N, C-alpha and C positions, 0 to 999 in steps of 0.2 A: 606117653609123655609129653608130645605138641599138644593135647589136650587140656594139660596141667598148665602148659604156658599160656595158652588159650584164655584160660579160667583167670591165672593172674594178670594179663593183660587187659580183660575186663574191670578185674576190680583196681588196678592201678587207673584205668581211668574213669572209673567210680570216684573214687578219691579225688582226683583231681578235678574232675569236672566240679564238686561237692566244696571242696577248698579253691576252687577259681570264684564259686559262686558268693564267697563272704566280703564283706565288709570291712575286715582289718587287712592290710596292705600284707604283712609278714604271712598271712595264711594263702594271700594268693600268687604270692611268690614260692611258697612251698608248691601250690599247685601247679604251677610254671616249670617245678622241679621232677616233679613226680609226672606229668606228663609229658615231659621231654623222653623222662627212664620208660614210660609206657610204651612209647614210640618205637625207642629204640628196642624193646622187647618184643614189639611187634614184628619188625624188623627182621629182627634175629630167628622167629618163630616161622617167618614166611619162607626164609632161604633154607628149610628143611634141618631139623636137628640129626642129622647123622653121626655115624662114627667109622668114617668111611677114610679111605687112604687119602694125604693130601694128593690136591690137584695138579700134578705133575706126568707127564707124558712121558714113557719111557722111549726110551732111544731107537728101540728097535720097533715102536708101535705105531700107528698111526692117529690112536684117540686114547683116551682113559680104558682102563680094566675095570670095570666093577663101579660102585659108589664112589664119589667124591664129595669130600668138603668143598661146602660154594664160599670161596675167599671174595663174592661182591659183597653180599650182606655185612660180612665182617668187615670190610672197608669203609662201607657206608655208615655203619653204626659207630666206628673209629671216629671219622669226621664228627657224625651227629654229637658226640662225647664231647669233642673239644670244642664246638659250637657251644651247644647249649652251657657248658661251663661257661664261658665268656658272654654269653646272655646275661645266665644268674647272676653273675661278677657285676655286670653292669647295672642289672635291675635293682640288685643289693645295694650298690652305691645311690642309684637313684632314690629309692625309699629313706635310706638313712637320711639323705641330703632333706628331703621332704619332711621326714621327720623331727630334724633338728631347725628347719623352718618354721613348721606349723605345730612343734609340739603334741602331735598328735597323730597315730595311724589307722585312725578309723577314718574311712573314705567319706562317711556322712558331714563330718566335722571339717574336710578339707574342703571346702566347697567356698575358695576365697574368694571365687569374682561375684558369686550374691551375696546381698547386702544381709546384714543379721537383722534389722530392723524391717522390713519390709516381709509381705507374705510371702511364702513360697511358692514358687512356682509348679503347678498340676504335674503330678508325674506320671500321669497318664491320661489318655483321651476318651 
């Protein structure tokens, strides 16, 4: 089961990097959202996927009996979901405002600081 999740994490990271390298802002935003989901799934898979008992120590024992669910990755993922959602909402509003001002979502056309009449600066050295 964990091998399938590891493969799925790899696919998510691949798609996210591909979208982040795009020149359109909406694709970059989708890449950021998929990257956040890939990291959440990676943390969840790293916390072991077991169907154990809840991590509650019985009153007559000093330690857990048998395998137990790990609550720390679940708490980290819940926090990361809230943070990534708010970050995605901020980026979405920022992209919308940029689109309203510049009338484009192409990053090559968003170069406001560069004059249009002069030749472009070299992109590499």
